[in-house]
N, CA, C and O atoms as a GROMACS GRO file, in nm:
protein
  352
    1MET      N    1   1.169   0.986   1.791
    1MET     CA    2   1.056   1.028   1.711
    1MET      C    3   1.081   1.172   1.668
    1MET      O    4   1.127   1.255   1.746
    2CYS      N    5   1.051   1.200   1.543
    2CYS     CA    6   1.067   1.335   1.486
    2CYS      C    7   0.930   1.398   1.462
    2CYS      O    8   0.831   1.329   1.437
    3LEU      N    9   0.927   1.530   1.470
    3LEU     CA   10   0.801   1.603   1.444
    3LEU      C   11   0.826   1.708   1.343
    3LEU      O   12   0.916   1.790   1.360
    4ALA      N   13   0.748   1.710   1.236
    4ALA     CA   14   0.748   1.816   1.138
    4ALA      C   15   0.625   1.898   1.160
    4ALA      O   16   0.516   1.844   1.178
    5VAL      N   17   0.640   2.033   1.157
    5VAL     CA   18   0.530   2.122   1.189
    5VAL      C   19   0.494   2.200   1.063
    5VAL      O   20   0.583   2.245   0.991
    6PRO      N   21   0.361   2.217   1.035
    6PRO     CA   22   0.323   2.290   0.915
    6PRO      C   23   0.337   2.442   0.937
    6PRO      O   24   0.309   2.494   1.045
    7GLY      N   25   0.380   2.509   0.833
    7GLY     CA   26   0.388   2.655   0.835
    7GLY      C   27   0.356   2.711   0.699
    7GLY      O   28   0.375   2.643   0.598
    8ARG      N   29   0.308   2.834   0.694
    8ARG     CA   30   0.274   2.899   0.568
    8ARG      C   31   0.383   2.994   0.530
    8ARG      O   32   0.428   3.074   0.612
    9ILE      N   33   0.428   2.985   0.405
    9ILE     CA   34   0.534   3.070   0.356
    9ILE      C   35   0.481   3.213   0.340
    9ILE      O   36   0.384   3.237   0.268
   10VAL      N   37   0.546   3.306   0.407
   10VAL     CA   38   0.507   3.446   0.399
   10VAL      C   39   0.576   3.514   0.284
   10VAL      O   40   0.513   3.584   0.205
   11GLU      N   41   0.706   3.492   0.274
   11GLU     CA   42   0.783   3.548   0.166
   11GLU      C   43   0.908   3.469   0.140
   11GLU      O   44   0.963   3.407   0.231
   12LEU      N   45   0.952   3.471   0.017
   12LEU     CA   46   1.076   3.402  -0.020
   12LEU      C   47   1.190   3.500  -0.003
   12LEU      O   48   1.179   3.618  -0.036
   13ARG      N   49   1.300   3.448   0.051
   13ARG     CA   50   1.421   3.530   0.074
   13ARG      C   51   1.538   3.452   0.014
   13ARG      O   52   1.524   3.334  -0.021
   14SER      N   53   1.651   3.518   0.001
   14SER     CA   54   1.767   3.449  -0.054
   14SER      C   55   1.801   3.330   0.036
   14SER      O   56   1.816   3.342   0.158
   15ALA      N   57   1.812   3.213  -0.031
   15ALA     CA   58   1.847   3.088   0.039
   15ALA      C   59   1.743   3.044   0.142
   15ALA      O   60   1.774   2.963   0.230
   16GLY      N   61   1.622   3.095   0.133
   16GLY     CA   62   1.524   3.050   0.231
   16GLY      C   63   1.389   3.120   0.214
   16GLY      O   64   1.358   3.178   0.110
   17ALA      N   65   1.313   3.110   0.321
   17ALA     CA   66   1.177   3.171   0.319
   17ALA      C   67   1.146   3.213   0.462
   17ALA      O   68   1.201   3.157   0.558
   18LEU      N   69   1.060   3.310   0.477
   18LEU     CA   70   1.002   3.346   0.604
   18LEU      C   71   0.872   3.269   0.616
   18LEU      O   72   0.784   3.281   0.531
   19VAL      N   73   0.861   3.189   0.721
   19VAL     CA   74   0.747   3.099   0.736
   19VAL      C   75   0.673   3.134   0.866
   19VAL      O   76   0.735   3.157   0.970
   20ASP      N   77   0.540   3.138   0.858
   20ASP     CA   78   0.455   3.168   0.972
   20ASP      C   79   0.401   3.040   1.033
   20ASP      O   80   0.336   2.960   0.966
   21PHE      N   81   0.429   3.022   1.162
   21PHE     CA   82   0.378   2.908   1.241
   21PHE      C   83   0.278   2.961   1.343
   21PHE      O   84   0.314   2.985   1.458
   22GLN      N   85   0.157   2.980   1.302
   22GLN     CA   86   0.050   3.026   1.394
   22GLN      C   87   0.091   3.152   1.468
   22GLN      O   88   0.074   3.162   1.589
   23GLY      N   89   0.145   3.248   1.393
   23GLY     CA   90   0.183   3.375   1.454
   23GLY      C   91   0.330   3.392   1.483
   23GLY      O   92   0.377   3.504   1.503
   24ASN      N   93   0.404   3.283   1.487
   24ASN     CA   94   0.548   3.288   1.508
   24ASN      C   95   0.614   3.273   1.372
   24ASN      O   96   0.589   3.177   1.299
   25ARG      N   97   0.700   3.370   1.340
   25ARG     CA   98   0.767   3.370   1.208
   25ARG      C   99   0.914   3.333   1.226
   25ARG      O  100   0.981   3.376   1.320
   26GLN      N  101   0.961   3.251   1.132
   26GLN     CA  102   1.097   3.203   1.138
   26GLN      C  103   1.153   3.184   1.001
   26GLN      O  104   1.079   3.150   0.908
   27ARG      N  105   1.282   3.205   0.984
   27ARG     CA  106   1.350   3.179   0.858
   27ARG      C  107   1.368   3.025   0.843
   27ARG      O  108   1.410   2.957   0.936
   28VAL      N  109   1.335   2.975   0.725
   28VAL     CA  110   1.339   2.831   0.700
   28VAL      C  111   1.421   2.805   0.570
   28VAL      O  112   1.408   2.879   0.472
   29ASP      N  113   1.500   2.706   0.571
   29ASP     CA  114   1.574   2.667   0.449
   29ASP      C  115   1.483   2.594   0.356
   29ASP      O  116   1.416   2.499   0.398
   30ILE      N  117   1.476   2.634   0.227
   30ILE     CA  118   1.388   2.567   0.133
   30ILE      C  119   1.465   2.492   0.025
   30ILE      O  120   1.414   2.468  -0.085
   31THR      N  121   1.590   2.455   0.057
   31THR     CA  122   1.672   2.378  -0.038
   31THR      C  123   1.601   2.254  -0.084
   31THR      O  124   1.610   2.218  -0.202
   32LEU      N  125   1.531   2.187   0.005
   32LEU     CA  126   1.465   2.058  -0.028
   32LEU      C  127   1.335   2.078  -0.100
   32LEU      O  128   1.280   1.984  -0.157
   33THR      N  129   1.283   2.203  -0.100
   33THR     CA  130   1.154   2.232  -0.166
   33THR      C  131   1.168   2.360  -0.250
   33THR      O  132   1.103   2.461  -0.221
   34PRO      N  133   1.252   2.357  -0.353
   34PRO     CA  134   1.284   2.478  -0.427
   34PRO      C  135   1.170   2.540  -0.507
   34PRO      O  136   1.178   2.657  -0.545
   35ASP      N  137   1.064   2.464  -0.532
   35ASP     CA  138   0.953   2.516  -0.616
   35ASP      C  139   0.839   2.577  -0.537
   35ASP      O  140   0.738   2.614  -0.595
   36VAL      N  141   0.853   2.588  -0.404
   36VAL     CA  142   0.745   2.644  -0.323
   36VAL      C  143   0.731   2.795  -0.349
   36VAL      O  144   0.827   2.861  -0.390
   37ARG      N  145   0.612   2.848  -0.323
   37ARG     CA  146   0.582   2.989  -0.347
   37ARG      C  147   0.520   3.048  -0.220
   37ARG      O  148   0.471   2.975  -0.133
   38ALA      N  149   0.522   3.178  -0.211
   38ALA     CA  150   0.459   3.250  -0.097
   38ALA      C  151   0.311   3.214  -0.095
   38ALA      O  152   0.244   3.208  -0.198
   39GLY      N  153   0.261   3.190   0.027
   39GLY     CA  154   0.122   3.153   0.044
   39GLY      C  155   0.099   3.004   0.057
   39GLY      O  156  -0.004   2.960   0.108
   40GLU      N  157   0.197   2.925   0.012
   40GLU     CA  158   0.187   2.780   0.023
   40GLU      C  159   0.226   2.732   0.162
   40GLU      O  160   0.297   2.801   0.236
   41TRP      N  161   0.179   2.612   0.196
   41TRP     CA  162   0.212   2.547   0.323
   41TRP      C  163   0.320   2.444   0.304
   41TRP      O  164   0.325   2.378   0.200
   42VAL      N  165   0.408   2.429   0.404
   42VAL     CA  166   0.513   2.328   0.400
   42VAL      C  167   0.525   2.267   0.536
   42VAL      O  168   0.489   2.329   0.636
   43LEU      N  169   0.576   2.144   0.541
   43LEU     CA  170   0.609   2.079   0.667
   43LEU      C  171   0.757   2.114   0.694
   43LEU      O  172   0.842   2.102   0.605
   44VAL      N  173   0.784   2.158   0.817
   44VAL     CA  174   0.919   2.199   0.854
   44VAL      C  175   0.971   2.114   0.968
   44VAL      O  176   0.905   2.092   1.069
   45HIS      N  177   1.096   2.066   0.947
   45HIS     CA  178   1.163   1.988   1.050
   45HIS      C  179   1.306   2.038   1.060
   45HIS      O  180   1.376   2.043   0.960
   46ALA      N  181   1.350   2.073   1.179
   46ALA     CA  182   1.487   2.114   1.207
   46ALA      C  183   1.529   2.231   1.117
   46ALA      O  184   1.643   2.237   1.072
   47GLY      N  185   1.434   2.323   1.092
   47GLY     CA  186   1.464   2.441   1.014
   47GLY      C  187   1.463   2.425   0.865
   47GLY      O  188   1.497   2.518   0.792
   48PHE      N  189   1.425   2.307   0.817
   48PHE     CA  190   1.414   2.278   0.673
   48PHE      C  191   1.273   2.250   0.634
   48PHE      O  192   1.206   2.171   0.700
   49ALA      N  193   1.224   2.313   0.526
   49ALA     CA  194   1.096   2.278   0.465
   49ALA      C  195   1.120   2.148   0.392
   49ALA      O  196   1.198   2.143   0.297
   50ILE      N  197   1.052   2.039   0.437
   50ILE     CA  198   1.081   1.908   0.376
   50ILE      C  199   0.980   1.866   0.272
   50ILE      O  200   1.010   1.779   0.190
   51THR      N  201   0.860   1.924   0.271
   51THR     CA  202   0.761   1.889   0.166
   51THR      C  203   0.647   1.988   0.171
   51THR      O  204   0.612   2.039   0.277
   52PRO      N  205   0.588   2.017   0.055
   52PRO     CA  206   0.465   2.099   0.054
   52PRO      C  207   0.351   2.019   0.118
   52PRO      O  208   0.354   1.896   0.121
   53ILE      N  209   0.250   2.090   0.169
   53ILE     CA  210   0.135   2.025   0.229
   53ILE      C  211   0.009   2.107   0.194
   53ILE      O  212   0.015   2.230   0.183
   54ALA      N  213  -0.101   2.039   0.177
   54ALA     CA  214  -0.228   2.107   0.150
   54ALA      C  215  -0.269   2.189   0.270
   54ALA      O  216  -0.242   2.151   0.384
   55GLU      N  217  -0.335   2.304   0.245
   55GLU     CA  218  -0.379   2.391   0.356
   55GLU      C  219  -0.471   2.316   0.451
   55GLU      O  220  -0.458   2.329   0.572
   56ALA      N  221  -0.562   2.238   0.399
   56ALA     CA  222  -0.658   2.165   0.484
   56ALA      C  223  -0.583   2.070   0.578
   56ALA      O  224  -0.617   2.058   0.695
   57ASP      N  225  -0.482   2.004   0.527
   57ASP     CA  226  -0.399   1.913   0.606
   57ASP      C  227  -0.322   1.990   0.712
   57ASP      O  228  -0.308   1.947   0.826
   58ALA      N  229  -0.270   2.105   0.672
   58ALA     CA  230  -0.192   2.189   0.766
   58ALA      C  231  -0.278   2.235   0.883
   58ALA      O  232  -0.237   2.227   0.999
   59LEU      N  233  -0.398   2.282   0.852
   59LEU     CA  234  -0.490   2.331   0.954
   59LEU      C  235  -0.536   2.217   1.044
   59LEU      O  236  -0.548   2.234   1.166
   60GLU      N  237  -0.562   2.101   0.986
   60GLU     CA  238  -0.602   1.984   1.065
   60GLU      C  239  -0.489   1.945   1.159
   60GLU      O  240  -0.516   1.909   1.274
   61THR      N  241  -0.365   1.952   1.114
   61THR     CA  242  -0.253   1.918   1.197
   61THR      C  243  -0.241   2.017   1.315
   61THR      O  244  -0.215   1.975   1.428
   62TRP      N  245  -0.261   2.148   1.289
   62TRP     CA  246  -0.256   2.245   1.399
   62TRP      C  247  -0.367   2.218   1.500
   62TRP      O  248  -0.345   2.229   1.621
   63ASP      N  249  -0.488   2.183   1.452
   63ASP     CA  250  -0.596   2.147   1.545
   63ASP      C  251  -0.552   2.031   1.636
   63ASP      O  252  -0.574   2.034   1.757
   64TYR      N  253  -0.491   1.932   1.576
   64TYR     CA  254  -0.447   1.815   1.653
   64TYR      C  255  -0.338   1.856   1.752
   64TYR      O  256  -0.343   1.816   1.869
   65LEU      N  257  -0.241   1.934   1.708
   65LEU     CA  258  -0.132   1.975   1.797
   65LEU      C  259  -0.184   2.058   1.914
   65LEU      O  260  -0.126   2.054   2.023
   66ARG      N  261  -0.291   2.134   1.893
   66ARG     CA  262  -0.350   2.214   2.004
   66ARG      C  263  -0.439   2.127   2.092
   66ARG      O  264  -0.486   2.173   2.196
   67GLY      N  265  -0.464   2.002   2.053
   67GLY     CA  266  -0.548   1.914   2.131
   67GLY      C  267  -0.694   1.922   2.098
   67GLY      O  268  -0.774   1.850   2.158
   68GLU      N  269  -0.734   2.008   2.002
   68GLU     CA  270  -0.874   2.025   1.968
   68GLU      C  271  -0.932   1.902   1.898
   68GLU      O  272  -1.045   1.863   1.926
   69SER      N  273  -0.856   1.844   1.810
   69SER     CA  274  -0.903   1.730   1.734
   69SER      C  275  -0.927   1.613   1.827
   69SER      O  276  -1.033   1.549   1.820
   70THR      N  277  -0.833   1.582   1.913
   70THR     CA  278  -0.845   1.468   2.003
   70THR      C  279  -0.961   1.489   2.099
   70THR      O  280  -1.036   1.396   2.128
   71ALA      N  281  -0.976   1.612   2.150
   71ALA     CA  282  -1.082   1.640   2.245
   71ALA      C  283  -1.217   1.622   2.177
   71ALA      O  284  -1.309   1.564   2.236
   72ASN      N  285  -1.230   1.670   2.054
   72ASN     CA  286  -1.357   1.655   1.982
   72ASN      C  287  -1.393   1.510   1.956
   72ASN      O  288  -1.509   1.471   1.971
   73VAL      N  289  -1.295   1.432   1.918
   73VAL     CA  290  -1.320   1.287   1.895
   73VAL      C  291  -1.365   1.218   2.023
   73VAL      O  292  -1.457   1.136   2.019
   74LEU      N  293  -1.302   1.249   2.135
   74LEU     CA  294  -1.343   1.188   2.262
   74LEU      C  295  -1.481   1.234   2.301
   74LEU      O  296  -1.561   1.153   2.349
   75ASP      N  297  -1.512   1.361   2.282
   75ASP     CA  298  -1.645   1.412   2.316
   75ASP      C  299  -1.752   1.342   2.233
   75ASP      O  300  -1.855   1.301   2.287
   76GLU      N  301  -1.730   1.329   2.104
   76GLU     CA  302  -1.827   1.263   2.015
   76GLU      C  303  -1.844   1.117   2.048
   76GLU      O  304  -1.953   1.062   2.031
   77ALA      N  305  -1.736   1.053   2.097
   77ALA     CA  306  -1.742   0.912   2.129
   77ALA      C  307  -1.793   0.887   2.271
   77ALA      O  308  -1.815   0.772   2.311
   78GLY      N  309  -1.813   0.996   2.345
   78GLY     CA  310  -1.861   0.981   2.483
   78GLY      C  311  -1.750   0.943   2.579
   78GLY      O  312  -1.776   0.902   2.692
   79GLY      N  313  -1.626   0.957   2.534
   79GLY     CA  314  -1.512   0.924   2.619
   79GLY      C  315  -1.475   1.033   2.710
   79GLY      O  316  -1.528   1.143   2.701
   80GLU      N  317  -1.384   1.005   2.801
   80GLU     CA  318  -1.337   1.103   2.896
   80GLU      C  319  -1.198   1.154   2.854
   80GLU      O  320  -1.118   1.078   2.800
   81ARG      N  321  -1.174   1.277   2.879
   81ARG     CA  322  -1.044   1.336   2.854
   81ARG      C  323  -0.954   1.318   2.974
   81ARG      O  324  -0.999   1.316   3.089
   82ALA      N  325  -0.826   1.305   2.945
   82ALA     CA  326  -0.729   1.305   3.052
   82ALA      C  327  -0.721   1.445   3.108
   82ALA      O  328  -0.748   1.541   3.036
   83ALA      N  329  -0.684   1.462   3.233
   83ALA     CA  330  -0.673   1.594   3.292
   83ALA      C  331  -0.584   1.683   3.207
   83ALA      O  332  -0.471   1.646   3.175
   84GLY      N  333  -0.634   1.798   3.172
   84GLY     CA  334  -0.557   1.894   3.093
   84GLY      C  335  -0.566   1.874   2.943
   84GLY      O  336  -0.520   1.960   2.868
   85ALA      N  337  -0.626   1.764   2.896
   85ALA     CA  338  -0.635   1.742   2.751
   85ALA      C  339  -0.724   1.846   2.687
   85ALA      O  340  -0.837   1.866   2.730
   86GLY      N  341  -0.672   1.910   2.586
   86GLY     CA  342  -0.750   2.011   2.515
   86GLY      C  343  -0.743   2.148   2.579
   86GLY      O  344  -0.798   2.244   2.526
   87ASP      N  345  -0.675   2.157   2.693
   87ASP     CA  346  -0.661   2.287   2.760
   87ASP      C  347  -0.542   2.359   2.702
   87ASP      O  348  -0.434   2.300   2.687
   88GLY      N  349  -0.559   2.487   2.669
   88GLY     CA  350  -0.447   2.571   2.630
   88GLY      C  351  -0.394   2.542   2.500
   88GLY      O  352  -0.299   2.606   2.456
   0.00000   0.00000   0.00000
């Protein structure tokens, strides 16, 4: 299974971009997404921006990855969380 993580492009650089992942910044290859601009969100896998993504979708994905989305759904449904779910 592969995981692509959303990040926001901070600045374009030669042959790539500086991308912010919730406070962690990393150089990312944008060969596959040459039309992206600073401020836009992209999905990144293995150091490559593979597709642009809407900001709302990016933020929802981060909520899910932090466990907040799953925890909220279980709370609303009256379900129980597994030990540690939604922590940290």
